[in-house]
DRENKEFI-556290 format. One record per atom (N, C-alpha, C): residue number from 1; residue in one letter; atom name; y, x, z. Coordinates in nm, 4 decimals. Atoms other than C-alpha are relative to their C-alpha. Last residue first. Example, Ala and Ser with C-alpha at 12.3 -4.5 7.8 and 13.67 -1.06 7.14 Angstrom:
BEGIN
site i 2; aa s; at N; c2 -0.1190; c1 -0.0820; c3 -0.0060;
site i 2; aa s; at CA; c2 -0.1060; c1 1.3670; c3 0.7140;
site i 2; aa s; at C; c2 0.1090; c1 -0.0770; c3 0.0730;
site i 1; aa a; at N; c2 -0.1190; c1 0.0890; c3 0.0000;
site i 1; aa a; at CA; c2 -0.4500; c1 1.2300; c3 0.7800;
site i 1; aa a; at C; c2 0.1200; c1 0.0900; c3 0.0000;
//
This chain:
BEGIN
site i 117; aa l; at N; c2 0.1058; c1 0.0519; c3 0.0902;
site i 117; aa l; at CA; c2 8.2592; c1 11.5913; c3 15.4979;
site i 117; aa l; at C; c2 -0.1186; c1 0.0950; c3 -0.0050;
site i 116; aa g; at N; c2 0.1228; c1 0.0193; c3 -0.0766;
site i 116; aa g; at CA; c2 8.4745; c1 11.6757; c3 15.8014;
site i 116; aa g; at C; c2 -0.1140; c1 -0.0552; c3 -0.0833;
site i 115; aa y; at N; c2 0.0334; c1 0.1421; c3 -0.0102;
site i 115; aa y; at CA; c2 8.7911; c1 11.6170; c3 15.6015;
site i 115; aa y; at C; c2 -0.1261; c1 -0.0277; c3 0.0800;
site i 114; aa n; at N; c2 -0.1148; c1 0.0903; c3 -0.0079;
site i 114; aa n; at CA; c2 8.9805; c1 11.9467; c3 15.5999;
site i 114; aa n; at C; c2 -0.0359; c1 -0.1451; c3 0.0294;
site i 113; aa k; at N; c2 -0.1022; c1 -0.0476; c3 -0.0936;
site i 113; aa k; at CA; c2 8.7063; c1 12.1973; c3 15.6787;
site i 113; aa k; at C; c2 0.1104; c1 -0.1040; c3 0.0214;
site i 112; aa k; at N; c2 0.0580; c1 0.0028; c3 -0.1345;
site i 112; aa k; at CA; c2 8.4217; c1 12.0122; c3 15.5110;
site i 112; aa k; at C; c2 0.1060; c1 0.0362; c3 0.1038;
site i 111; aa a; at N; c2 0.0182; c1 0.1405; c3 -0.0371;
site i 111; aa a; at CA; c2 8.6330; c1 11.9408; c3 15.2033;
site i 111; aa a; at C; c2 -0.0575; c1 -0.0120; c3 0.1400;
site i 110; aa s; at N; c2 -0.1320; c1 0.0556; c3 -0.0296;
site i 110; aa s; at CA; c2 8.7493; c1 12.3040; c3 15.1865;
site i 110; aa s; at C; c2 -0.0117; c1 -0.1448; c3 0.0446;
site i 109; aa h; at N; c2 -0.0419; c1 -0.0570; c3 -0.1290;
site i 109; aa h; at CA; c2 8.3903; c1 12.4283; c3 15.2073;
site i 109; aa h; at C; c2 0.1344; c1 -0.0579; c3 0.0426;
site i 108; aa r; at N; c2 0.0854; c1 0.0631; c3 -0.1001;
site i 108; aa r; at CA; c2 8.2894; c1 12.1905; c3 14.9261;
site i 108; aa r; at C; c2 0.0379; c1 0.0496; c3 0.1395;
site i 107; aa l; at N; c2 -0.0503; c1 0.1357; c3 -0.0198;
site i 107; aa l; at CA; c2 8.5883; c1 12.3067; c3 14.7208;
site i 107; aa l; at C; c2 -0.0820; c1 -0.0744; c3 0.1047;
site i 106; aa h; at N; c2 -0.1285; c1 -0.0094; c3 -0.0700;
site i 106; aa h; at CA; c2 8.4875; c1 12.6702; c3 14.7693;
site i 106; aa h; at C; c2 0.0558; c1 -0.1391; c3 0.0293;
site i 105; aa k; at N; c2 0.0312; c1 -0.0406; c3 -0.1372;
site i 105; aa k; at CA; c2 8.1262; c1 12.5959; c3 14.6725;
site i 105; aa k; at C; c2 0.1277; c1 0.0081; c3 0.0826;
site i 104; aa i; at N; c2 0.0448; c1 0.1211; c3 -0.0678;
site i 104; aa i; at CA; c2 8.2467; c1 12.4052; c3 14.3648;
site i 104; aa i; at C; c2 -0.0310; c1 0.0323; c3 0.1460;
site i 103; aa t; at N; c2 0.1311; c1 0.0500; c3 0.0404;
site i 103; aa t; at CA; c2 8.4296; c1 12.7171; c3 14.2655;
site i 103; aa t; at C; c2 -0.0311; c1 -0.1291; c3 0.0731;
site i 102; aa k; at N; c2 0.0404; c1 0.1106; c3 -0.0867;
site i 102; aa k; at CA; c2 8.7906; c1 12.8285; c3 14.2726;
site i 102; aa k; at C; c2 -0.1302; c1 -0.0588; c3 -0.0516;
site i 101; aa p; at N; c2 0.0720; c1 -0.0441; c3 -0.1191;
site i 101; aa p; at CA; c2 8.8193; c1 13.1691; c3 14.1065;
site i 101; aa p; at C; c2 -0.0466; c1 -0.1128; c3 0.0913;
site i 100; aa q; at N; c2 0.0159; c1 0.1247; c3 -0.0761;
site i 100; aa q; at CA; c2 8.8987; c1 13.0319; c3 13.7590;
site i 100; aa q; at C; c2 -0.0764; c1 0.0322; c3 0.1284;
site i 99; aa s; at N; c2 -0.1350; c1 0.0527; c3 -0.0208;
site i 99; aa s; at CA; c2 9.0362; c1 13.3357; c3 13.5705;
site i 99; aa s; at C; c2 -0.0020; c1 -0.1293; c3 0.0816;
site i 98; aa n; at N; c2 -0.0703; c1 -0.0843; c3 -0.0965;
site i 98; aa n; at CA; c2 8.7009; c1 13.5082; c3 13.6163;
site i 98; aa n; at C; c2 0.1398; c1 -0.0519; c3 0.0284;
site i 97; aa s; at N; c2 -0.0499; c1 -0.1245; c3 0.0567;
site i 97; aa s; at CA; c2 8.5303; c1 13.2208; c3 13.4401;
site i 97; aa s; at C; c2 0.0702; c1 0.0785; c3 0.1086;
site i 96; aa p; at N; c2 -0.0811; c1 -0.0813; c3 -0.0901;
site i 96; aa p; at CA; c2 8.3198; c1 12.9204; c3 13.5313;
site i 96; aa p; at C; c2 0.0430; c1 0.1291; c3 -0.0687;
site i 95; aa r; at N; c2 -0.0272; c1 -0.1307; c3 0.0574;
site i 95; aa r; at CA; c2 8.2102; c1 12.7031; c3 13.2385;
site i 95; aa r; at C; c2 0.0861; c1 0.0829; c3 0.0945;
site i 94; aa r; at N; c2 0.1143; c1 -0.0494; c3 0.0769;
site i 94; aa r; at CA; c2 8.0370; c1 12.3903; c3 13.3638;
site i 94; aa r; at C; c2 0.0205; c1 0.1404; c3 -0.0540;
site i 93; aa f; at N; c2 0.1169; c1 0.0003; c3 -0.0864;
site i 93; aa f; at CA; c2 8.2701; c1 12.2895; c3 13.6452;
site i 93; aa f; at C; c2 -0.1189; c1 0.0610; c3 -0.0721;
site i 92; aa n; at N; c2 0.0051; c1 -0.1214; c3 -0.0803;
site i 92; aa n; at CA; c2 8.5641; c1 12.4035; c3 13.4346;
site i 92; aa n; at C; c2 -0.1139; c1 -0.0007; c3 0.1006;
site i 91; aa e; at N; c2 0.1387; c1 -0.0461; c3 -0.0102;
site i 91; aa e; at CA; c2 8.4938; c1 12.1308; c3 13.1798;
site i 91; aa e; at C; c2 -0.0119; c1 0.1291; c3 0.0785;
site i 90; aa t; at N; c2 0.0005; c1 -0.1299; c3 0.0671;
site i 90; aa t; at CA; c2 8.8677; c1 12.0918; c3 13.1084;
site i 90; aa t; at C; c2 -0.1380; c1 0.0650; c3 0.0033;
site i 89; aa e; at N; c2 -0.0533; c1 0.0159; c3 0.1363;
site i 89; aa e; at CA; c2 8.8529; c1 11.7190; c3 13.1817;
site i 89; aa e; at C; c2 -0.0012; c1 0.1312; c3 -0.0778;
site i 88; aa l; at N; c2 0.0970; c1 0.0707; c3 0.0840;
site i 88; aa l; at CA; c2 8.6264; c1 11.7778; c3 13.4815;
site i 88; aa l; at C; c2 0.0471; c1 -0.0097; c3 -0.1446;
site i 87; aa l; at N; c2 0.1167; c1 -0.0856; c3 0.0206;
site i 87; aa l; at CA; c2 8.8502; c1 12.0415; c3 13.6360;
site i 87; aa l; at C; c2 -0.1019; c1 -0.0651; c3 -0.0921;
site i 86; aa c; at N; c2 -0.0415; c1 -0.1105; c3 0.0879;
site i 86; aa c; at CA; c2 9.1624; c1 11.8316; c3 13.5838;
site i 86; aa c; at C; c2 -0.1189; c1 0.0910; c3 -0.0314;
site i 85; aa q; at N; c2 -0.0075; c1 0.0573; c3 0.1342;
site i 85; aa q; at CA; c2 8.9837; c1 11.5287; c3 13.7331;
site i 85; aa q; at C; c2 0.0429; c1 0.1069; c3 -0.1003;
site i 84; aa l; at N; c2 0.1373; c1 0.0053; c3 0.0502;
site i 84; aa l; at CA; c2 8.8942; c1 11.7428; c3 14.0342;
site i 84; aa l; at C; c2 -0.0046; c1 -0.0601; c3 -0.1403;
site i 83; aa y; at N; c2 0.0380; c1 -0.1370; c3 0.0341;
site i 83; aa y; at CA; c2 9.2644; c1 11.8198; c3 14.0791;
site i 83; aa y; at C; c2 -0.1420; c1 0.0032; c3 -0.0571;
site i 82; aa l; at N; c2 -0.0733; c1 -0.0332; c3 0.1231;
site i 82; aa l; at CA; c2 9.3472; c1 11.4494; c3 14.0639;
site i 82; aa l; at C; c2 -0.0359; c1 0.1409; c3 -0.0456;
site i 81; aa g; at N; c2 0.0602; c1 0.0692; c3 0.1142;
site i 81; aa g; at CA; c2 9.0727; c1 11.3681; c3 14.3157;
site i 81; aa g; at C; c2 0.0689; c1 0.0332; c3 -0.1311;
site i 80; aa l; at N; c2 0.1084; c1 -0.0847; c3 0.0488;
site i 80; aa l; at CA; c2 9.2066; c1 11.6315; c3 14.5552;
site i 80; aa l; at C; c2 -0.0673; c1 -0.0623; c3 -0.1221;
site i 79; aa f; at N; c2 -0.0538; c1 -0.0879; c3 0.1036;
site i 79; aa f; at CA; c2 9.5241; c1 11.4256; c3 14.5856;
site i 79; aa f; at C; c2 -0.1079; c1 0.0896; c3 -0.0608;
site i 78; aa d; at N; c2 -0.0497; c1 0.0816; c3 0.1107;
site i 78; aa d; at CA; c2 9.3618; c1 11.1381; c3 14.7731;
site i 78; aa d; at C; c2 0.0479; c1 0.0872; c3 -0.1159;
site i 77; aa l; at N; c2 0.1134; c1 0.0535; c3 0.0751;
site i 77; aa l; at CA; c2 9.1597; c1 11.3824; c3 14.9860;
site i 77; aa l; at C; c2 0.0455; c1 -0.0840; c3 -0.1197;
site i 76; aa h; at N; c2 -0.0098; c1 0.1454; c3 0.0048;
site i 76; aa h; at CA; c2 9.4724; c1 11.5667; c3 15.0939;
site i 76; aa h; at C; c2 -0.1097; c1 -0.0558; c3 -0.0901;
site i 75; aa k; at N; c2 -0.0281; c1 0.0560; c3 -0.1329;
site i 75; aa k; at CA; c2 9.4528; c1 11.9284; c3 15.2086;
site i 75; aa k; at C; c2 -0.0042; c1 -0.1519; c3 0.0036;
site i 74; aa e; at N; c2 0.1182; c1 -0.0103; c3 -0.0847;
site i 74; aa e; at CA; c2 9.2820; c1 12.0593; c3 14.8933;
site i 74; aa e; at C; c2 0.0200; c1 -0.0647; c3 0.1366;
site i 73; aa y; at N; c2 0.1003; c1 0.0947; c3 0.0505;
site i 73; aa y; at CA; c2 9.5613; c1 11.9328; c3 14.6662;
site i 73; aa y; at C; c2 -0.1227; c1 0.0002; c3 0.0913;
site i 72; aa d; at N; c2 -0.0465; c1 0.1355; c3 -0.0317;
site i 72; aa d; at CA; c2 9.8180; c1 12.1123; c3 14.8825;
site i 72; aa d; at C; c2 -0.0984; c1 -0.1056; c3 -0.0483;
site i 71; aa p; at N; c2 0.0208; c1 0.0265; c3 -0.1435;
site i 71; aa p; at CA; c2 9.6203; c1 12.4384; c3 14.8712;
site i 71; aa p; at C; c2 0.0461; c1 -0.1401; c3 0.0422;
site i 70; aa l; at N; c2 0.1392; c1 0.0318; c3 -0.0346;
site i 70; aa l; at CA; c2 9.6038; c1 12.4053; c3 14.4895;
site i 70; aa l; at C; c2 -0.0210; c1 -0.0220; c3 0.1500;
site i 69; aa f; at N; c2 -0.0044; c1 0.0615; c3 -0.1333;
site i 69; aa f; at CA; c2 9.9818; c1 12.3940; c3 14.4443;
site i 69; aa f; at C; c2 -0.1400; c1 -0.0375; c3 0.0478;
site i 68; aa e; at N; c2 -0.1159; c1 -0.0585; c3 -0.0681;
site i 68; aa e; at CA; c2 10.0238; c1 12.6255; c3 14.1411;
site i 68; aa e; at C; c2 0.0116; c1 -0.0533; c3 0.1431;
site i 67; aa e; at N; c2 0.0426; c1 -0.1171; c3 -0.0763;
site i 67; aa e; at CA; c2 9.6694; c1 12.5243; c3 14.0444;
site i 67; aa e; at C; c2 0.1156; c1 0.0714; c3 0.0689;
site i 66; aa a; at N; c2 0.0601; c1 0.0412; c3 -0.1277;
site i 66; aa a; at CA; c2 9.7961; c1 12.1810; c3 13.9460;
site i 66; aa a; at C; c2 -0.0357; c1 0.1212; c3 0.0850;
site i 65; aa v; at N; c2 -0.1087; c1 0.0454; c3 -0.0879;
site i 65; aa v; at CA; c2 10.0243; c1 12.3281; c3 13.6768;
site i 65; aa v; at C; c2 -0.0562; c1 -0.0361; c3 0.1375;
site i 64; aa a; at N; c2 -0.0837; c1 -0.1163; c3 -0.0326;
site i 64; aa a; at CA; c2 9.7408; c1 12.5246; c3 13.5156;
site i 64; aa a; at C; c2 0.1124; c1 -0.0376; c3 0.0963;
site i 63; aa l; at N; c2 0.0736; c1 -0.0838; c3 -0.0948;
site i 63; aa l; at CA; c2 9.5078; c1 12.2248; c3 13.5362;
site i 63; aa l; at C; c2 0.0843; c1 0.1200; c3 0.0424;
site i 62; aa a; at N; c2 0.0039; c1 0.0705; c3 -0.1286;
site i 62; aa a; at CA; c2 9.7626; c1 11.9943; c3 13.3721;
site i 62; aa a; at C; c2 -0.0694; c1 0.0848; c3 0.1059;
site i 61; aa e; at N; c2 -0.1325; c1 -0.0149; c3 -0.0590;
site i 61; aa e; at CA; c2 9.8236; c1 12.2476; c3 13.0936;
site i 61; aa e; at C; c2 0.0050; c1 -0.0667; c3 0.1373;
site i 60; aa d; at N; c2 -0.0128; c1 -0.1410; c3 -0.0373;
site i 60; aa d; at CA; c2 9.4522; c1 12.2654; c3 13.0213;
site i 60; aa d; at C; c2 0.1342; c1 0.0260; c3 0.0671;
site i 59; aa c; at N; c2 0.0794; c1 -0.0307; c3 -0.1188;
site i 59; aa c; at CA; c2 9.4261; c1 11.8850; c3 13.0340;
site i 59; aa c; at C; c2 0.0115; c1 0.1458; c3 0.0437;
site i 58; aa k; at N; c2 -0.0366; c1 -0.1420; c3 -0.0009;
site i 58; aa k; at CA; c2 9.7026; c1 11.7902; c3 12.7952;
site i 58; aa k; at C; c2 -0.0651; c1 0.0623; c3 0.1232;
site i 57; aa k; at N; c2 0.1157; c1 -0.0804; c3 0.0404;
site i 57; aa k; at CA; c2 9.5291; c1 11.4545; c3 12.7390;
site i 57; aa k; at C; c2 0.0359; c1 0.1470; c3 -0.0182;
site i 56; aa l; at N; c2 -0.0277; c1 -0.0413; c3 0.1377;
site i 56; aa l; at CA; c2 9.8639; c1 11.2685; c3 12.7585;
site i 56; aa l; at C; c2 -0.1125; c1 0.0865; c3 -0.0579;
site i 55; aa e; at N; c2 -0.0060; c1 0.1232; c3 0.0792;
site i 55; aa e; at CA; c2 9.7405; c1 11.0883; c3 13.0712;
site i 55; aa e; at C; c2 0.0241; c1 0.0312; c3 -0.1482;
site i 54; aa l; at N; c2 0.1367; c1 0.0500; c3 0.0182;
site i 54; aa l; at CA; c2 9.6408; c1 11.4246; c3 13.2131;
site i 54; aa l; at C; c2 -0.0016; c1 -0.1260; c3 -0.0857;
site i 53; aa l; at N; c2 0.0685; c1 -0.0895; c3 0.0942;
site i 53; aa l; at CA; c2 9.9890; c1 11.5623; c3 13.1500;
site i 53; aa l; at C; c2 -0.1434; c1 -0.0449; c3 -0.0242;
site i 52; aa t; at N; c2 -0.0440; c1 0.0334; c3 0.1363;
site i 52; aa t; at CA; c2 10.1468; c1 11.2576; c3 13.3145;
site i 52; aa t; at C; c2 -0.0702; c1 0.0883; c3 -0.1027;
site i 51; aa s; at N; c2 0.0459; c1 0.1350; c3 0.0361;
site i 51; aa s; at CA; c2 9.9393; c1 11.2972; c3 13.6308;
site i 51; aa s; at C; c2 0.0391; c1 -0.0357; c3 -0.1428;
site i 50; aa v; at N; c2 0.1428; c1 -0.0101; c3 0.0321;
site i 50; aa v; at CA; c2 9.9987; c1 11.6738; c3 13.6432;
site i 50; aa v; at C; c2 -0.0546; c1 -0.1359; c3 -0.0438;
site i 49; aa l; at N; c2 0.0129; c1 -0.0705; c3 0.1275;
site i 49; aa l; at CA; c2 10.3745; c1 11.6168; c3 13.6260;
site i 49; aa l; at C; c2 -0.1457; c1 0.0099; c3 -0.0424;
site i 48; aa l; at N; c2 -0.0486; c1 0.0876; c3 0.1076;
site i 48; aa l; at CA; c2 10.3721; c1 11.3545; c3 13.9005;
site i 48; aa l; at C; c2 -0.0206; c1 0.0645; c3 -0.1370;
site i 47; aa f; at N; c2 0.0956; c1 0.1101; c3 0.0130;
site i 47; aa f; at CA; c2 10.1548; c1 11.5713; c3 14.1284;
site i 47; aa f; at C; c2 0.0405; c1 -0.0952; c3 -0.1135;
site i 46; aa n; at N; c2 0.1185; c1 -0.0563; c3 0.0638;
site i 46; aa n; at CA; c2 10.3729; c1 11.8777; c3 14.0683;
site i 46; aa n; at C; c2 -0.1016; c1 -0.1107; c3 -0.0265;
site i 45; aa l; at N; c2 -0.0328; c1 -0.0060; c3 0.1428;
site i 45; aa l; at CA; c2 10.6774; c1 11.6657; c3 14.1535;
site i 45; aa l; at C; c2 -0.1171; c1 0.0576; c3 -0.0786;
site i 44; aa p; at N; c2 -0.0087; c1 0.1357; c3 0.0552;
site i 44; aa p; at CA; c2 10.5244; c1 11.5742; c3 14.4898;
site i 44; aa p; at C; c2 0.0310; c1 -0.0023; c3 -0.1499;
site i 43; aa f; at N; c2 0.1273; c1 0.0689; c3 0.0203;
site i 43; aa f; at CA; c2 10.4122; c1 11.9361; c3 14.5455;
site i 43; aa f; at C; c2 0.0135; c1 -0.1424; c3 -0.0537;
site i 42; aa d; at N; c2 0.0538; c1 0.0475; c3 -0.1273;
site i 42; aa d; at CA; c2 10.7399; c1 12.1162; c3 14.4909;
site i 42; aa d; at C; c2 -0.1237; c1 -0.0834; c3 -0.0295;
site i 41; aa k; at N; c2 0.1387; c1 0.0441; c3 -0.0099;
site i 41; aa k; at CA; c2 10.8944; c1 12.3249; c3 14.2139;
site i 41; aa k; at C; c2 -0.0306; c1 -0.0480; c3 0.1413;
site i 40; aa q; at N; c2 0.0568; c1 -0.0269; c3 -0.1322;
site i 40; aa q; at CA; c2 11.2666; c1 12.3463; c3 14.1568;
site i 40; aa q; at C; c2 -0.1397; c1 -0.0599; c3 0.0069;
site i 39; aa c; at N; c2 -0.1113; c1 -0.0166; c3 -0.0948;
site i 39; aa c; at CA; c2 11.4791; c1 12.3480; c3 13.8421;
site i 39; aa c; at C; c2 -0.0507; c1 0.0392; c3 0.1380;
site i 38; aa a; at N; c2 -0.0618; c1 -0.1295; c3 0.0300;
site i 38; aa a; at CA; c2 11.1865; c1 12.4071; c3 13.6038;
site i 38; aa a; at C; c2 0.1168; c1 0.0285; c3 0.0947;
site i 37; aa y; at N; c2 0.0886; c1 -0.1022; c3 -0.0566;
site i 37; aa y; at CA; c2 11.0038; c1 12.1201; c3 13.7727;
site i 37; aa y; at C; c2 0.0552; c1 0.1399; c3 -0.0247;
site i 36; aa a; at N; c2 -0.0239; c1 0.0012; c3 -0.1448;
site i 36; aa a; at CA; c2 11.2954; c1 11.8875; c3 13.6940;
site i 36; aa a; at C; c2 -0.0808; c1 0.1106; c3 0.0677;
site i 35; aa e; at N; c2 -0.1370; c1 -0.0500; c3 -0.0204;
site i 35; aa e; at CA; c2 11.2758; c1 11.9832; c3 13.3260;
site i 35; aa e; at C; c2 0.0322; c1 0.0072; c3 0.1493;
site i 34; aa k; at N; c2 0.0026; c1 -0.1447; c3 0.0255;
site i 34; aa k; at CA; c2 10.8979; c1 11.9412; c3 13.3277;
site i 34; aa k; at C; c2 0.1378; c1 0.0611; c3 0.0230;
site i 33; aa f; at N; c2 0.0590; c1 -0.0618; c3 -0.1189;
site i 33; aa f; at CA; c2 10.9382; c1 11.5984; c3 13.4916;
site i 33; aa f; at C; c2 -0.0088; c1 0.1522; c3 -0.0167;
site i 32; aa y; at N; c2 -0.1002; c1 0.0005; c3 -0.1070;
site i 32; aa y; at CA; c2 11.1770; c1 11.4974; c3 13.2133;
site i 32; aa y; at C; c2 -0.0549; c1 0.0666; c3 0.1269;
site i 31; aa d; at N; c2 -0.1065; c1 -0.0938; c3 0.0383;
site i 31; aa d; at CA; c2 10.9297; c1 11.6019; c3 12.9444;
site i 31; aa d; at C; c2 0.1072; c1 0.0086; c3 0.1082;
site i 30; aa s; at N; c2 0.0518; c1 -0.1351; c3 -0.0192;
site i 30; aa s; at CA; c2 10.6434; c1 11.4249; c3 13.1233;
site i 30; aa s; at C; c2 0.1059; c1 0.1045; c3 -0.0329;
site i 29; aa a; at N; c2 0.0045; c1 -0.0233; c3 -0.1445;
site i 29; aa a; at CA; c2 10.8445; c1 11.1047; c3 13.1437;
site i 29; aa a; at C; c2 -0.0459; c1 0.1423; c3 0.0296;
site i 28; aa q; at N; c2 -0.1381; c1 -0.0195; c3 -0.0417;
site i 28; aa q; at CA; c2 10.9209; c1 11.1245; c3 12.7698;
site i 28; aa q; at C; c2 0.0058; c1 0.0283; c3 0.1508;
site i 27; aa q; at N; c2 -0.0430; c1 -0.1292; c3 0.0547;
site i 27; aa q; at CA; c2 10.5534; c1 11.1695; c3 12.6908;
site i 27; aa q; at C; c2 0.1418; c1 0.0328; c3 0.0452;
site i 26; aa i; at N; c2 0.0610; c1 -0.1088; c3 -0.0763;
site i 26; aa i; at CA; c2 10.4593; c1 10.8855; c3 12.9286;
site i 26; aa i; at C; c2 0.0436; c1 0.1365; c3 -0.0528;
site i 25; aa k; at N; c2 -0.0298; c1 -0.1138; c3 0.0892;
site i 25; aa k; at CA; c2 10.6957; c1 10.6255; c3 12.7868;
site i 25; aa k; at C; c2 -0.0451; c1 0.1286; c3 0.0686;
site i 24; aa g; at N; c2 0.1196; c1 -0.0356; c3 0.0756;
site i 24; aa g; at CA; c2 10.5351; c1 10.3270; c3 12.9621;
site i 24; aa g; at C; c2 0.0201; c1 0.1141; c3 -0.0976;
site i 23; aa s; at N; c2 -0.0074; c1 0.0644; c3 0.1311;
site i 23; aa s; at CA; c2 10.8696; c1 10.1829; c3 13.0695;
site i 23; aa s; at C; c2 -0.1209; c1 0.0325; c3 -0.0869;
site i 22; aa n; at N; c2 0.0018; c1 0.1446; c3 -0.0225;
site i 22; aa n; at CA; c2 10.8006; c1 10.2633; c3 13.4354;
site i 22; aa n; at C; c2 0.0052; c1 -0.0786; c3 -0.1300;
site i 21; aa m; at N; c2 0.1354; c1 0.0358; c3 -0.0412;
site i 21; aa m; at CA; c2 10.7170; c1 10.6184; c3 13.3303;
site i 21; aa m; at C; c2 -0.0131; c1 -0.1504; c3 0.0193;
site i 20; aa a; at N; c2 0.0855; c1 -0.0093; c3 0.1184;
site i 20; aa a; at CA; c2 11.0439; c1 10.6512; c3 13.1394;
site i 20; aa a; at C; c2 -0.1435; c1 -0.0410; c3 0.0338;
site i 19; aa e; at N; c2 -0.0349; c1 0.1116; c3 0.0890;
site i 19; aa e; at CA; c2 11.2404; c1 10.5260; c3 13.4395;
site i 19; aa e; at C; c2 -0.0896; c1 -0.0015; c3 -0.1229;
site i 18; aa q; at N; c2 0.0535; c1 0.1225; c3 -0.0610;
site i 18; aa q; at CA; c2 11.0545; c1 10.7663; c3 13.6696;
site i 18; aa q; at C; c2 0.0291; c1 -0.1220; c3 -0.0873;
site i 17; aa g; at N; c2 0.1454; c1 -0.0034; c3 0.0132;
site i 17; aa g; at CA; c2 11.1251; c1 11.0578; c3 13.4368;
site i 17; aa g; at C; c2 -0.0644; c1 -0.1252; c3 0.0569;
site i 16; aa l; at N; c2 0.0288; c1 0.0308; c3 0.1403;
site i 16; aa l; at CA; c2 11.4940; c1 10.9649; c3 13.4107;
site i 16; aa l; at C; c2 -0.1514; c1 -0.0026; c3 -0.0246;
site i 15; aa d; at N; c2 -0.0315; c1 0.1415; c3 0.0234;
site i 15; aa d; at CA; c2 11.5195; c1 10.9535; c3 13.7900;
site i 15; aa d; at C; c2 -0.0344; c1 -0.0419; c3 -0.1424;
site i 14; aa l; at N; c2 0.1017; c1 0.0799; c3 -0.0695;
site i 14; aa l; at CA; c2 11.3410; c1 11.2882; c3 13.8247;
site i 14; aa l; at C; c2 0.0220; c1 -0.1496; c3 -0.0232;
site i 13; aa y; at N; c2 0.1225; c1 -0.0086; c3 0.0795;
site i 13; aa y; at CA; c2 11.5640; c1 11.4457; c3 13.5587;
site i 13; aa y; at C; c2 -0.1124; c1 -0.0821; c3 0.0644;
site i 12; aa r; at N; c2 -0.0227; c1 0.0825; c3 0.1198;
site i 12; aa r; at CA; c2 11.8699; c1 11.3171; c3 13.7458;
site i 12; aa r; at C; c2 -0.1233; c1 0.0014; c3 -0.0896;
site i 11; aa e; at N; c2 0.0152; c1 0.1400; c3 -0.0392;
site i 11; aa e; at CA; c2 11.7367; c1 11.4561; c3 14.0738;
site i 11; aa e; at C; c2 0.0186; c1 -0.0930; c3 -0.1194;
site i 10; aa r; at N; c2 0.1424; c1 0.0260; c3 -0.0233;
site i 10; aa r; at CA; c2 11.6922; c1 11.7987; c3 13.9167;
site i 10; aa r; at C; c2 -0.0236; c1 -0.1472; c3 0.0327;
site i 9; aa k; at N; c2 0.0690; c1 -0.0021; c3 0.1290;
site i 9; aa k; at CA; c2 12.0466; c1 11.7997; c3 13.7779;
site i 9; aa k; at C; c2 -0.1484; c1 -0.0359; c3 0.0162;
site i 8; aa l; at N; c2 0.1050; c1 0.1021; c3 -0.0019;
site i 8; aa l; at CA; c2 12.1959; c1 11.6988; c3 14.1145;
site i 8; aa l; at C; c2 -0.0767; c1 -0.0108; c3 -0.1321;
site i 7; aa p; at N; c2 0.0468; c1 0.0520; c3 -0.1292;
site i 7; aa p; at CA; c2 12.5046; c1 11.9101; c3 14.0485;
site i 7; aa p; at C; c2 -0.1020; c1 -0.1135; c3 -0.0181;
site i 6; aa f; at N; c2 -0.0442; c1 0.1386; c3 -0.0109;
site i 6; aa f; at CA; c2 12.5143; c1 12.0726; c3 13.7051;
site i 6; aa f; at C; c2 -0.0517; c1 -0.0560; c3 0.1314;
site i 5; aa p; at N; c2 0.0866; c1 0.0905; c3 -0.0767;
site i 5; aa p; at CA; c2 12.4870; c1 12.4486; c3 13.7014;
site i 5; aa p; at C; c2 0.0615; c1 -0.1383; c3 0.0156;
site i 4; aa i; at N; c2 -0.0724; c1 0.0433; c3 -0.1183;
site i 4; aa i; at CA; c2 12.6902; c1 12.6042; c3 13.4191;
site i 4; aa i; at C; c2 -0.0888; c1 -0.0963; c3 0.0771;
site i 3; aa e; at N; c2 0.0123; c1 0.1434; c3 -0.0273;
site i 3; aa e; at CA; c2 12.4607; c1 12.7798; c3 13.1769;
site i 3; aa e; at C; c2 0.0731; c1 -0.0327; c3 0.1300;
site i 2; aa v; at N; c2 0.0470; c1 0.0292; c3 -0.1347;
site i 2; aa v; at CA; c2 12.5902; c1 13.1213; c3 13.0762;
site i 2; aa v; at C; c2 -0.0036; c1 -0.1508; c3 0.0210;
site i 1; aa m; at N; c2 -0.0733; c1 0.1076; c3 -0.0631;
site i 1; aa m; at CA; c2 12.6207; c1 13.1954; c3 12.7053;
site i 1; aa m; at C; c2 -0.0644; c1 -0.0304; c3 0.1357;
//
């Protein structure tokens, strides 16, 4: 069966996700954000989805989603904190692996380059 595209489907999922978040229904918000993300990925939605996943303690999933837009997280100091929270929650600072090429040294270099730190 072929799915018929529904106009503004992504926007509707975003609206429903925001409503759920405002009502404190984080799981429901996360589900709606995932649906919107499946329609079209962008950094603002990535940030919302990662935030809800972390709140639900789905830290590995949050890190995987965040890494899809890692350059965007590195460019904005406010957003970098969320990415660092993902790393801390998954203990990736203590257990580096080949699948985790971003290191503390890389993040330090990025911070110096982007923020003059």
